[in-house]
N, CA, C and O atoms as a DFTB+ gen file, in Angstrom:
588 C
 N C O
     1  1      26.830       0.172     -22.794
     2  2      25.558      -0.053     -23.099
     3  2      24.752       0.661     -24.165
     4  3      23.714       0.373     -24.761
     5  1      25.932       2.122     -24.216
     6  2      25.158       2.564     -25.919
     7  2      24.903       1.602     -26.941
     8  3      23.921       1.754     -27.667
     9  1      25.836       0.418     -27.115
    10  2      26.006      -0.187     -28.224
    11  2      25.025      -1.338     -28.092
    12  3      24.786      -2.011     -29.094
    13  1      24.435      -1.619     -26.932
    14  2      22.991      -2.161     -26.788
    15  2      21.859      -2.130     -27.514
    16  3      21.174      -1.121     -27.351
    17  1      21.474      -2.917     -28.247
    18  2      19.843      -2.389     -28.714
    19  2      18.647      -3.051     -27.950
    20  3      18.492      -4.183     -27.491
    21  1      17.825      -1.888     -27.980
    22  2      16.497      -2.663     -27.132
    23  2      15.856      -3.273     -27.882
    24  3      15.535      -3.116     -29.060
    25  1      15.498      -4.674     -26.453
    26  2      15.208      -5.536     -27.552
    27  2      13.645      -5.611     -27.836
    28  3      13.276      -6.418     -28.689
    29  1      12.721      -4.847     -27.199
    30  2      11.428      -3.962     -27.586
    31  2      11.045      -3.422     -28.890
    32  3       9.993      -3.301     -29.518
    33  1      12.516      -3.087     -29.103
    34  2      12.368      -2.311     -30.858
    35  2      12.068      -2.874     -31.957
    36  3      11.299      -2.256     -32.693
    37  1      12.538      -4.100     -32.364
    38  2      11.712      -4.833     -33.606
    39  2      10.334      -5.130     -33.021
    40  3       9.745      -5.331     -34.083
    41  1       9.865      -5.215     -32.544
    42  2       8.237      -5.347     -31.979
    43  2       7.652      -3.980     -31.973
    44  3       6.541      -3.847     -32.486
    45  1       8.287      -2.890     -31.432
    46  2       7.599      -1.846     -31.517
    47  2       7.460      -1.290     -33.205
    48  3       6.827      -0.275     -33.495
    49  1       7.968      -1.907     -33.933
    50  2       8.035      -1.417     -35.368
    51  2       7.727      -2.440     -35.920
    52  3       8.066      -2.296     -37.094
    53  1       7.144      -3.699     -35.740
    54  2       5.963      -4.566     -35.948
    55  2       4.386      -3.927     -35.820
    56  3       3.422      -4.008     -36.582
    57  1       4.566      -3.265     -34.523
    58  2       3.465      -2.946     -33.962
    59  2       2.508      -1.788     -34.356
    60  3       1.298      -1.595     -34.240
    61  1       3.861      -0.898     -35.020
    62  2       3.608       0.670     -35.673
    63  2       3.233       0.033     -37.489
    64  3       2.231       0.149     -38.194
    65  1       4.229      -0.462     -37.658
    66  2       3.440      -1.423     -38.953
    67  2       1.788      -1.470     -39.098
    68  3       1.050      -0.844     -39.858
    69  1       1.558      -2.239     -38.299
    70  2       0.348      -2.768     -38.061
    71  2      -0.656      -1.579     -37.936
    72  3      -1.580      -1.344     -38.714
    73  1      -0.291      -0.824     -36.747
    74  2      -1.032       0.293     -36.712
    75  2      -1.581       1.084     -37.523
    76  3      -2.675       1.648     -37.521
    77  1      -0.376       1.074     -38.503
    78  2      -0.164       2.148     -39.728
    79  2      -1.182       1.294     -40.906
    80  3      -1.522       1.876     -41.936
    81  1      -1.400       0.571     -40.761
    82  2      -2.187      -0.446     -41.989
    83  2      -3.320      -0.461     -42.016
    84  3      -4.095      -0.590     -42.964
    85  1      -3.587      -0.246     -40.322
    86  2      -4.876      -0.442     -40.050
    87  2      -5.880       1.007     -40.097
    88  3      -7.086       1.043     -40.339
    89  1      -4.978       2.147     -39.789
    90  2      -5.377       3.404     -40.095
    91  2      -5.628       3.701     -41.700
    92  3      -6.371       4.610     -42.072
    93  1      -5.128       3.083     -42.343
    94  2      -4.887       3.494     -43.344
    95  2      -6.050       3.014     -44.571
    96  3      -6.156       3.531     -45.683
    97  1      -7.078       1.598     -43.880
    98  2      -7.987       0.575     -44.310
    99  2      -8.979       1.280     -43.947
   100  3      -8.901       1.996     -42.949
   101  1     -10.225       1.189     -44.789
   102  2     -11.613       1.861     -44.322
   103  2     -12.299       0.757     -43.772
   104  3     -12.422      -0.329     -44.339
   105  1     -12.561       0.930     -43.115
   106  2     -13.624      -0.188     -42.108
   107  2     -14.358      -1.199     -42.972
   108  3     -14.614      -2.261     -42.406
   109  1     -14.742      -1.073     -44.224
   110  2     -15.339      -2.025     -44.922
   111  2     -14.294      -3.106     -45.404
   112  3     -14.618      -4.288     -45.524
   113  1     -12.780      -2.552     -45.725
   114  2     -11.633      -3.173     -45.906
   115  2     -11.457      -4.108     -44.932
   116  3     -11.454      -5.278     -45.315
   117  1     -11.245      -3.802     -43.274
   118  2     -10.934      -4.111     -42.580
   119  2     -12.025      -5.288     -41.999
   120  3     -11.488      -6.155     -41.310
   121  1     -13.950      -5.453     -42.260
   122  2     -14.235      -6.247     -42.235
   123  2     -14.218      -7.530     -43.085
   124  3     -14.794      -8.600     -42.888
   125  1     -13.348      -7.112     -44.150
   126  2     -13.490      -8.535     -45.115
   127  2     -12.532      -8.800     -45.163
   128  3     -12.441      -9.757     -45.932
   129  1     -11.261      -8.421     -44.626
   130  2     -10.075      -9.046     -44.235
   131  2     -10.605      -9.773     -42.989
   132  3     -10.062     -10.853     -42.757
   133  1     -11.557      -9.375     -42.160
   134  2     -11.608      -9.894     -40.835
   135  2     -12.761     -11.716     -41.687
   136  3     -12.737     -12.926     -41.463
   137  1     -13.325     -11.051     -42.361
   138  2     -14.146     -12.356     -42.684
   139  2     -13.318     -13.668     -43.457
   140  3     -13.649     -14.846     -43.314
   141  1     -12.408     -13.287     -44.129
   142  2     -11.503     -13.678     -45.157
   143  2     -10.589     -14.513     -43.901
   144  3     -10.618     -15.736     -44.045
   145  1     -10.158     -14.245     -43.250
   146  2      -9.432     -14.673     -42.251
   147  2     -10.306     -15.819     -41.053
   148  3      -9.770     -16.416     -40.120
   149  1     -11.680     -15.860     -41.427
   150  2     -12.578     -16.620     -40.638
   151  2     -13.062     -15.979     -39.278
   152  3     -13.512     -16.604     -38.318
   153  1     -12.905     -14.775     -39.365
   154  2     -13.156     -14.532     -37.639
   155  2     -14.750     -13.373     -37.952
   156  3     -15.199     -12.672     -38.859
   157  1     -15.068     -13.729     -36.728
   158  2     -17.027     -13.150     -36.573
   159  2     -16.167     -11.658     -36.250
   160  3     -15.022     -11.647     -35.799
   161  1     -16.959     -10.427     -36.575
   162  2     -16.615      -9.178     -36.654
   163  2     -17.252      -8.888     -35.098
   164  3     -16.707      -8.203     -34.233
   165  1     -18.409      -9.517     -34.995
   166  2     -19.337      -8.815     -33.314
   167  2     -18.308     -10.060     -32.184
   168  3     -18.397     -10.002     -30.957
   169  1     -17.617     -10.847     -32.738
   170  2     -16.912     -11.005     -31.480
   171  2     -15.594     -10.503     -31.388
   172  3     -14.993     -10.529     -30.313
   173  1     -14.937      -9.908     -32.739
   174  2     -14.163      -9.135     -32.120
   175  2     -14.105      -7.886     -31.419
   176  3     -13.212      -7.256     -30.852
   177  1     -15.536      -7.691     -31.665
   178  2     -15.770      -5.961     -30.854
   179  2     -16.279      -6.176     -29.852
   180  3     -16.426      -5.155     -29.180
   181  1     -16.855      -7.603     -29.141
   182  2     -17.310      -7.921     -28.081
   183  2     -15.916      -8.012     -27.125
   184  3     -15.997      -7.461     -26.026
   185  1     -14.610      -8.691     -27.489
   186  2     -13.362      -8.678     -27.459
   187  2     -12.707      -7.228     -26.393
   188  3     -12.362      -6.968     -25.241
   189  1     -12.853      -6.628     -27.716
   190  2     -12.064      -5.458     -27.874
   191  2     -13.035      -4.528     -26.248
   192  3     -12.504      -4.075     -25.234
   193  1     -14.334      -4.549     -26.574
   194  2     -15.031      -3.870     -25.596
   195  2     -14.726      -4.291     -24.610
   196  3     -14.254      -3.440     -23.856
   197  1     -14.788      -5.551     -24.116
   198  2     -14.043      -5.996     -22.881
   199  2     -13.098      -5.825     -22.257
   200  3     -13.136      -5.415     -21.097
   201  1     -11.626      -6.212     -23.136
   202  2     -10.355      -5.815     -23.062
   203  2      -9.962      -3.926     -22.456
   204  3      -9.152      -3.430     -21.673
   205  1     -11.092      -3.381     -23.380
   206  2     -11.137      -1.726     -22.720
   207  2     -11.785      -1.415     -21.446
   208  3     -11.333      -0.665     -20.581
   209  1     -13.523      -2.437     -21.392
   210  2     -13.539      -2.311     -19.700
   211  2     -12.601      -2.716     -19.123
   212  3     -11.772      -1.822     -18.957
   213  1     -12.307      -3.678     -18.712
   214  2     -11.314      -4.168     -18.078
   215  2     -10.258      -3.354     -17.444
   216  3      -9.980      -3.282     -16.247
   217  1      -9.530      -2.548     -18.795
   218  2      -8.297      -1.864     -18.083
   219  2      -8.712      -0.197     -17.737
   220  3      -7.982       0.551     -17.087
   221  1     -10.001       0.178     -18.306
   222  2     -10.253       1.025     -17.526
   223  2     -10.442       1.070     -16.207
   224  3      -9.953       1.852     -15.392
   225  1     -11.473      -0.166     -15.983
   226  2     -11.744      -0.175     -14.579
   227  2     -10.528       0.002     -13.982
   228  3     -10.341       1.000     -13.288
   229  1      -9.322      -1.150     -14.215
   230  2      -8.196      -1.053     -13.548
   231  2      -7.435       0.371     -13.375
   232  3      -6.898       0.688     -12.314
   233  1      -7.445       1.086     -14.377
   234  2      -6.894       2.386     -14.045
   235  2      -7.857       3.370     -12.964
   236  3      -7.326       4.276     -12.322
   237  1      -8.991       3.134     -12.883
   238  2     -10.233       3.717     -11.897
   239  2     -10.010       3.177     -10.772
   240  3     -10.392       3.818      -9.792
   241  1      -9.506       2.189     -10.598
   242  2      -9.306       1.635      -9.050
   243  2      -8.033       1.324      -8.623
   244  3      -7.871       0.607      -7.635
   245  1      -6.736       1.963      -9.504
   246  2      -5.619       1.940      -8.804
   247  2      -5.322       2.667      -7.665
   248  3      -4.337       2.350      -6.999
   249  1      -6.194       3.812      -7.266
   250  2      -5.897       4.266      -5.924
   251  2      -6.587       3.519      -4.906
   252  3      -6.229       3.098      -3.806
   253  1      -7.537       3.466      -5.473
   254  2      -8.418       2.334      -4.160
   255  2      -7.346       1.186      -3.928
   256  3      -7.206       0.931      -2.731
   257  1      -6.364       0.252      -4.990
   258  2      -6.111      -0.674      -4.462
   259  2      -4.644      -0.538      -3.819
   260  3      -4.047      -1.511      -3.359
   261  1      -3.984       1.115      -3.835
   262  2      -2.833       1.337      -3.217
   263  2      -3.289       1.254      -1.825
   264  3      -2.716       0.560      -0.985
   265  1      -4.697       2.226      -1.508
   266  2      -5.303       2.539      -0.066
   267  2      -5.239       1.446       0.377
   268  3      -4.537       1.295       1.377
   269  1      -5.930       0.302      -0.187
   270  2      -6.229      -0.292       0.278
   271  2      -4.511      -1.497       0.940
   272  3      -4.487      -2.136       1.992
   273  1      -3.491      -1.426       0.015
   274  2      -2.609      -1.934       0.585
   275  2      -1.480      -1.531       1.700
   276  3      -0.654      -2.118       2.399
   277  1      -1.982      -0.004       1.430
   278  2      -1.427       0.765       2.725
   279  2      -2.107       0.431       3.874
   280  3      -1.598       0.157       4.961
   281  1      -3.299       0.463       3.588
   282  2      -3.971       0.037       4.958
   283  2      -3.693      -1.720       5.412
   284  3      -3.751      -2.041       6.599
   285  1      -3.432      -2.627       4.455
   286  2      -2.854      -4.128       5.132
   287  2      -1.608      -3.635       5.587
   288  3      -1.267      -3.868       6.746
   289  1      -0.725      -2.838       4.655
   290  2       0.703      -3.112       5.728
   291  2       0.656      -2.135       7.116
   292  3       1.206      -2.468       8.165
   293  1       0.078      -1.167       6.979
   294  2      -0.808      -0.450       8.393
   295  2      -1.162      -1.474       9.344
   296  3      -0.327      -1.680      10.225
   297  1      -2.264      -2.188       9.358
   298  2      -2.630      -3.087       9.808
   299  2      -1.498      -4.535      10.395
   300  3      -1.314      -5.031      11.507
   301  1      -1.048      -4.770       9.304
   302  2      -0.015      -5.782       9.532
   303  2       1.474      -4.992      10.804
   304  3       2.033      -5.630      11.697
   305  1       1.712      -3.645      10.467
   306  2       2.534      -3.206      11.402
   307  2       1.985      -2.883      12.947
   308  3       2.465      -2.030      13.694
   309  1       1.207      -3.499      13.156
   310  2      -0.258      -3.177      14.235
   311  2      -0.364      -4.388      15.045
   312  3      -0.389      -4.444      16.274
   313  1      -0.424      -5.377      14.187
   314  2      -0.941      -6.296      15.050
   315  2       0.128      -6.868      16.097
   316  3       1.287      -7.152      15.796
   317  1      -0.290      -6.963      17.045
   318  2       0.381      -7.330      18.311
   319  2       0.657      -6.067      18.929
   320  3       0.902      -6.274      20.117
   321  1       0.701      -5.295      18.748
   322  2       1.631      -3.846      19.634
   323  2       0.847      -3.640      20.687
   324  3       1.149      -3.120      21.761
   325  1      -0.459      -4.191      20.237
   326  2      -1.351      -3.390      21.926
   327  2      -1.471      -4.902      22.926
   328  3      -2.253      -5.099      23.856
   329  1      -0.448      -5.815      22.388
   330  2      -0.526      -7.030      23.469
   331  2       0.368      -6.411      24.504
   332  3       0.321      -6.713      25.697
   333  1       1.289      -5.418      23.914
   334  2       2.535      -4.813      25.281
   335  2       2.148      -4.086      25.797
   336  3       2.983      -3.711      26.620
   337  1       1.059      -3.420      25.876
   338  2       0.177      -2.493      26.508
   339  2      -0.643      -3.018      27.587
   340  3      -1.456      -3.935      27.479
   341  1      -0.316      -2.253      28.806
   342  2      -1.074      -2.871      30.289
   343  2      -1.910      -2.319      30.295
   344  3      -2.028      -1.120      30.039
   345  1      -3.128      -3.495      30.759
   346  2      -4.022      -3.361      30.741
   347  2      -5.200      -2.305      31.738
   348  3      -6.342      -1.895      31.526
   349  1      -4.404      -2.185      32.664
   350  2      -5.000      -1.288      33.667
   351  2      -4.345       0.480      33.563
   352  3      -3.123       0.601      33.484
   353  1      -5.125       1.607      33.572
   354  2      -4.626       2.968      34.037
   355  2      -3.121       2.638      34.674
   356  3      -2.182       2.456      33.898
   357  1      -2.930       2.568      36.100
   358  2      -1.841       2.508      36.658
   359  2      -0.998       1.978      36.648
   360  3       0.032       2.404      37.171
   361  1      -1.113       0.338      35.794
   362  2       0.002      -0.427      35.286
   363  2       0.803       0.183      33.794
   364  3       1.914      -0.166      33.394
   365  1      -0.187       1.245      33.104
   366  2      -0.115       1.753      32.029
   367  2       0.891       2.461      32.531
   368  3       2.013       2.002      32.313
   369  1       0.810       3.493      33.169
   370  2       1.529       4.686      33.965
   371  2       3.154       4.116      34.096
   372  3       4.214       4.447      33.565
   373  1       2.732       3.038      35.140
   374  2       3.981       2.350      35.812
   375  2       5.190       1.685      34.135
   376  3       6.385       1.905      33.936
   377  1       4.471       1.114      33.523
   378  2       4.889       0.896      32.080
   379  2       5.721       1.797      31.341
   380  3       6.819       1.633      30.810
   381  1       4.749       3.052      31.443
   382  2       5.382       4.451      30.496
   383  2       6.750       4.647      31.721
   384  3       7.901       4.603      31.287
   385  1       6.551       4.822      32.964
   386  2       7.684       5.193      33.883
   387  2       8.853       4.282      33.901
   388  3       9.883       4.874      34.224
   389  1       9.011       2.942      33.636
   390  2       9.610       2.651      33.328
   391  2      10.468       2.200      32.351
   392  3      11.618       1.759      32.315
   393  1       9.206       2.535      31.237
   394  2      10.727       3.081      29.433
   395  2      11.016       3.836      29.720
   396  3      12.217       3.708      29.959
   397  1      10.573       5.129      29.996
   398  2      11.821       6.446      30.362
   399  2      12.636       6.235      31.312
   400  3      13.489       7.105      31.137
   401  1      12.915       5.669      32.168
   402  2      14.017       5.247      33.283
   403  2      14.590       4.769      32.609
   404  3      15.539       5.554      32.575
   405  1      14.977       3.552      31.541
   406  2      15.789       2.637      30.963
   407  2      16.152       3.975      29.713
   408  3      17.304       3.960      29.280
   409  1      15.476       4.762      29.323
   410  2      15.703       5.210      28.049
   411  2      15.451       6.297      28.008
   412  3      14.395       6.655      27.487
   413  1      16.576       7.441      28.690
   414  2      16.499       8.872      29.145
   415  2      16.462       9.770      28.471
   416  3      16.222      10.907      28.879
   417  1      16.816       9.297      26.630
   418  2      16.556      10.205      26.032
   419  2      15.041      10.445      25.493
   420  3      14.535      11.521      25.174
   421  1      14.398       9.022      25.476
   422  2      12.668       9.566      24.805
   423  2      12.247      10.106      26.391
   424  3      11.045      10.371      26.397
   425  1      12.696      10.274      27.337
   426  2      12.327      10.809      28.677
   427  2      12.780      12.693      28.518
   428  3      12.150      13.597      29.067
   429  1      13.495      12.797      27.999
   430  2      13.716      14.268      27.903
   431  2      12.946      14.509      26.634
   432  3      12.116      15.416      26.684
   433  1      13.054      13.973      25.715
   434  2      11.800      14.649      24.509
   435  2      10.550      14.455      25.346
   436  3      10.029      15.473      25.799
   437  1       9.979      13.222      25.620
   438  2       8.561      14.067      26.475
   439  2       8.415      14.840      27.384
   440  3       7.386      15.492      27.561
   441  1       9.792      14.899      28.355
   442  2       9.579      16.006      29.036
   443  2       8.981      17.449      28.662
   444  3       8.005      18.042      29.120
   445  1       9.951      17.823      27.621
   446  2       8.985      18.654      26.686
   447  2       7.968      18.950      26.390
   448  3       7.606      20.125      26.445
   449  1       7.285      18.090      26.031
   450  2       5.822      17.748      25.887
   451  2       5.069      17.875      26.748
   452  3       3.958      18.394      26.644
   453  1       5.557      17.422      27.728
   454  2       4.397      16.874      29.045
   455  2       5.354      17.464      30.611
   456  3       6.000      16.611      31.221
   457  1       5.348      18.382      30.933
   458  2       6.053      19.176      31.833
   459  2       5.876      18.034      33.288
   460  3       6.813      17.356      33.708
   461  1       4.795      18.033      33.748
   462  2       4.522      17.213      34.634
   463  2       3.835      15.900      34.488
   464  3       2.623      15.886      34.278
   465  1       4.587      14.682      34.592
   466  2       4.227      13.323      34.083
   467  2       2.717      13.077      35.182
   468  3       1.550      12.854      34.860
   469  1       3.097      13.168      35.992
   470  2       2.224      13.040      37.173
   471  2       0.351      13.482      36.711
   472  3      -0.713      12.904      36.936
   473  1       0.646      14.535      36.123
   474  2      -0.449      14.983      35.109
   475  2      -0.918      14.458      34.356
   476  3      -2.135      14.641      34.386
   477  1      -0.502      13.636      33.369
   478  2      -0.606      13.026      32.530
   479  2      -2.206      12.088      32.540
   480  3      -2.400      11.199      33.369
   481  1      -3.201      12.459      31.528
   482  2      -4.506      11.591      31.406
   483  2      -4.203       9.957      31.148
   484  3      -3.273       9.571      30.439
   485  1      -4.870       9.317      31.642
   486  2      -4.540       7.830      30.889
   487  2      -4.256       7.653      29.845
   488  3      -3.258       7.004      29.528
   489  1      -5.208       8.283      28.882
   490  2      -4.875       8.700      27.467
   491  2      -4.263       8.888      26.946
   492  3      -4.040       8.298      25.889
   493  1      -3.368      10.233      27.590
   494  2      -2.213      10.625      27.006
   495  2      -1.428       9.642      27.394
   496  3      -0.539       9.695      26.544
   497  1      -1.124       8.666      28.205
   498  2      -0.354       7.241      28.691
   499  2      -0.512       6.853      27.728
   500  3       0.264       7.091      26.803
   501  1      -1.667       6.053      27.598
   502  2      -1.635       4.926      26.335
   503  2      -1.010       5.219      24.917
   504  3      -0.293       4.514      24.208
   505  1      -1.640       6.809      24.689
   506  2      -1.135       7.005      23.044
   507  2       0.332       7.176      23.362
   508  3       1.143       6.749      22.540
   509  1       0.793       7.809      24.571
   510  2       2.379       7.528      24.564
   511  2       3.037       6.053      24.601
   512  3       4.225       5.965      24.289
   513  1       2.359       4.946      24.948
   514  2       2.737       4.022      24.914
   515  2       2.253       3.110      23.522
   516  3       2.833       2.100      23.125
   517  1       1.462       3.520      23.112
   518  2       1.423       3.099      21.696
   519  2       2.357       4.151      20.504
   520  3       2.514       3.743      19.354
   521  1       2.718       5.015      20.789
   522  2       3.788       5.450      19.490
   523  2       5.096       5.184      20.037
   524  3       6.030       5.509      19.303
   525  1       5.534       4.406      21.723
   526  2       6.718       3.596      21.993
   527  2       6.626       2.310      20.969
   528  3       7.340       1.907      20.051
   529  1       5.302       1.826      21.620
   530  2       5.283       0.699      20.539
   531  2       5.380       0.139      19.080
   532  3       5.708      -0.959      18.631
   533  1       4.827       1.729      18.314
   534  2       5.319       2.080      16.802
   535  2       7.204       1.630      16.781
   536  3       7.699       0.889      15.932
   537  1       7.805       2.142      17.664
   538  2       9.007       2.810      17.660
   539  2       9.739       1.375      17.655
   540  3      10.827       1.212      17.102
   541  1       8.903       0.148      18.455
   542  2       9.301      -1.270      18.597
   543  2       9.704      -1.212      20.097
   544  3       9.914      -2.309      20.616
   545  1       9.903       0.345      21.195
   546  2      10.585       0.231      22.239
   547  2       9.745      -0.976      23.412
   548  3      10.104      -1.180      24.572
   549  1       8.580      -1.638      22.701
   550  2       7.994      -2.402      24.033
   551  2       8.518      -3.890      23.392
   552  3       8.351      -4.893      24.087
   553  1       9.079      -3.999      22.214
   554  2       9.067      -5.114      21.895
   555  2       9.813      -6.334      23.328
   556  3       9.627      -7.546      23.432
   557  1      10.527      -5.544      24.103
   558  2      11.333      -6.481      25.104
   559  2      10.462      -6.399      26.124
   560  3      10.781      -6.992      27.154
   561  1       9.617      -5.916      26.103
   562  2       8.408      -6.246      27.659
   563  2       7.742      -7.730      27.447
   564  3       7.686      -8.411      26.423
   565  1       7.285      -7.978      28.692
   566  2       6.710      -9.015      28.651
   567  2       4.812      -8.894      27.850
   568  3       4.032      -8.085      28.353
   569  1       4.421      -9.659      26.819
   570  2       3.031      -9.258      26.906
   571  2       2.031      -8.637      28.265
   572  3       2.413      -8.844      29.416
   573  1       1.288      -8.198      28.108
   574  2       0.315      -7.720      28.505
   575  2      -0.497      -8.674      29.317
   576  3      -0.645      -8.597      30.537
   577  1      -1.087      -9.716      28.412
   578  2      -2.349     -10.873      28.527
   579  2      -1.091     -11.755      30.160
   580  3      -1.504     -12.320      31.173
   581  1       0.051     -11.556      29.833
   582  2       0.977     -12.786      30.600
   583  2       1.317     -12.198      32.079
   584  3       2.013     -12.749      32.931
   585  1       0.575     -10.791      32.185
   586  2       1.049     -10.173      33.511
   587  2       0.098     -10.681      34.334
   588  3       0.116     -10.415      35.536
Protein backbone atom coordinates (compact mmCIF):
# COMPACT_ATOMS: atom_id res chain seq x y z
CA UNK A 1 0.00 0.00 0.00
CA UNK A 2 3.01 2.25 0.33
CA UNK A 3 3.15 2.54 -3.48
CA UNK A 4 -0.41 3.90 -3.67
CA UNK A 5 -0.90 7.64 -3.79
CA UNK A 6 -3.57 9.39 -1.74
CA UNK A 7 -6.26 10.45 -4.25
CA UNK A 8 -6.83 13.69 -2.31
CA UNK A 9 -3.24 14.78 -2.72
CA UNK A 10 -3.65 16.65 -6.05
CA UNK A 11 -6.77 18.40 -4.72
CA UNK A 12 -4.90 19.41 -1.57
CA UNK A 13 -2.17 20.92 -3.76
CA UNK A 14 -4.72 22.93 -5.74
CA UNK A 15 -6.41 24.19 -2.59
CA UNK A 16 -3.07 25.09 -1.02
CA UNK A 17 -2.17 27.03 -4.18
CA UNK A 18 -5.47 28.92 -4.09
CA UNK A 19 -5.01 29.74 -0.41
CA UNK A 20 -1.48 31.04 -1.07
CA UNK A 21 -2.73 33.10 -4.01
CA UNK A 22 -5.53 34.65 -1.96
CA UNK A 23 -3.23 35.32 1.00
CA UNK A 24 -0.71 37.12 -1.19
CA UNK A 25 -3.26 39.50 -2.77
CA UNK A 26 -4.54 42.71 -1.24
CA UNK A 27 -8.25 43.10 -0.46
CA UNK A 28 -8.62 45.56 -3.36
CA UNK A 29 -7.06 43.09 -5.78
CA UNK A 30 -9.49 40.39 -4.61
CA UNK A 31 -12.47 42.75 -5.05
CA UNK A 32 -11.31 43.72 -8.55
CA UNK A 33 -10.92 40.06 -9.50
CA UNK A 34 -14.43 39.26 -8.20
CA UNK A 35 -15.91 42.19 -10.19
CA UNK A 36 -14.14 41.07 -13.37
CA UNK A 37 -15.65 37.59 -12.83
CA UNK A 38 -19.11 39.20 -12.55
CA UNK A 39 -19.52 38.41 -8.85
CA UNK A 40 -21.09 40.69 -6.24
CA UNK A 41 -18.80 41.14 -3.24
CA UNK A 42 -21.81 41.54 -0.89
CA UNK A 43 -23.27 38.22 -2.07
CA UNK A 44 -19.91 36.52 -1.58
CA UNK A 45 -19.64 37.97 1.94
CA UNK A 46 -23.19 36.87 2.76
CA UNK A 47 -22.50 33.34 1.49
CA UNK A 48 -19.26 33.07 3.49
CA UNK A 49 -20.99 34.37 6.63
CA UNK A 50 -23.89 31.90 6.25
CA UNK A 51 -21.47 29.01 5.69
CA UNK A 52 -19.38 29.92 8.73
CA UNK A 53 -22.46 30.35 10.95
CA UNK A 54 -23.77 26.93 9.88
CA UNK A 55 -20.39 25.33 10.59
CA UNK A 56 -20.20 26.95 14.04
CA UNK A 57 -23.75 25.91 14.90
CA UNK A 58 -23.08 22.35 13.77
CA UNK A 59 -19.89 22.23 15.82
CA UNK A 60 -21.58 23.63 18.92
CA UNK A 61 -24.52 21.21 18.66
CA UNK A 62 -22.52 18.01 18.08
CA UNK A 63 -22.65 17.05 21.78
CA UNK A 64 -26.37 17.80 21.91
CA UNK A 65 -26.99 15.61 18.87
CA UNK A 66 -24.87 12.82 20.36
CA UNK A 67 -26.93 13.00 23.56
CA UNK A 68 -30.17 12.93 21.56
CA UNK A 69 -28.98 9.89 19.62
CA UNK A 70 -27.99 8.10 22.83
CA UNK A 71 -31.41 8.90 24.28
CA UNK A 72 -33.16 7.55 21.16
CA UNK A 73 -31.10 4.35 21.29
CA UNK A 74 -31.80 3.90 25.00
CA UNK A 75 -35.52 4.50 24.50
CA UNK A 76 -35.59 2.02 21.61
CA UNK A 77 -33.93 -0.56 23.84
CA UNK A 78 -36.47 0.11 26.58
CA UNK A 79 -39.59 -0.08 24.45
CA UNK A 80 -41.69 -3.07 25.33
CA UNK A 81 -39.54 -4.21 28.26
CA UNK A 82 -42.13 -3.15 30.86
CA UNK A 83 -44.74 -5.20 28.97
CA UNK A 84 -43.12 -8.31 30.41
CA UNK A 85 -43.22 -7.17 34.04
CA UNK A 86 -46.30 -8.23 35.99
CA UNK A 87 -48.75 -5.53 37.03
CA UNK A 88 -49.30 -6.40 40.71
CA UNK A 89 -46.76 -6.61 43.52
CA UNK A 90 -47.64 -10.24 44.28
CA UNK A 91 -47.33 -11.25 40.62
CA UNK A 92 -44.03 -9.40 40.29
CA UNK A 93 -42.60 -11.25 43.28
CA UNK A 94 -43.82 -14.58 41.83
CA UNK A 95 -42.32 -13.64 38.48
CA UNK A 96 -38.95 -12.83 40.07
CA UNK A 97 -38.88 -16.12 42.00
CA UNK A 98 -39.76 -18.05 38.83
CA UNK A 99 -36.87 -16.43 36.99
CA UNK A 100 -34.49 -17.11 39.86
CA UNK A 101 -35.55 -20.77 40.01
CA UNK A 102 -34.96 -21.23 36.29
CA UNK A 103 -31.62 -19.36 36.41
CA UNK A 104 -29.71 -20.47 39.55
CA UNK A 105 -26.63 -18.41 38.66
CA UNK A 106 -28.70 -15.20 38.77
CA UNK A 107 -30.27 -16.33 42.04
CA UNK A 108 -26.80 -16.78 43.55
CA UNK A 109 -25.75 -13.29 42.45
CA UNK A 110 -28.91 -11.70 43.84
CA UNK A 111 -28.64 -13.68 47.09
CA UNK A 112 -25.40 -11.87 47.80
CA UNK A 113 -27.11 -8.52 47.33
CA UNK A 114 -30.37 -9.36 49.13
CA UNK A 115 -29.95 -11.91 51.92
CA UNK A 116 -33.65 -12.56 52.48
CA UNK A 117 -35.81 -12.40 49.34
CA UNK A 118 -39.00 -12.41 51.42
CA UNK A 119 -38.04 -9.00 52.83
CA UNK A 120 -37.63 -7.33 49.41
CA UNK A 121 -39.79 -4.28 48.87
CA UNK A 122 -41.96 -4.12 45.76
CA UNK A 123 -39.67 -1.37 44.46
CA UNK A 124 -36.66 -3.70 44.83
CA UNK A 125 -38.53 -6.51 43.07
CA UNK A 126 -39.62 -4.23 40.24
CA UNK A 127 -36.10 -2.82 39.90
CA UNK A 128 -34.65 -6.34 39.75
CA UNK A 129 -37.19 -7.31 37.09
CA UNK A 130 -36.33 -4.20 35.05
CA UNK A 131 -32.64 -5.11 35.28
CA UNK A 132 -33.42 -8.67 34.18
CA UNK A 133 -35.50 -7.27 31.30
CA UNK A 134 -32.50 -5.19 30.23
CA UNK A 135 -30.50 -8.41 30.09
CA UNK A 136 -33.21 -10.03 27.96
CA UNK A 137 -34.18 -12.61 30.59
CA UNK A 138 -37.87 -11.69 30.44
CA UNK A 139 -38.14 -12.04 26.67
CA UNK A 140 -39.39 -15.64 26.88
CA UNK A 141 -42.15 -14.77 29.34
CA UNK A 142 -45.67 -13.89 28.19
CA UNK A 143 -46.43 -10.17 28.16
CA UNK A 144 -48.07 -8.95 31.36
CA UNK A 145 -51.08 -7.54 29.51
CA UNK A 146 -52.03 -11.03 28.37
CA UNK A 147 -51.82 -12.54 31.87
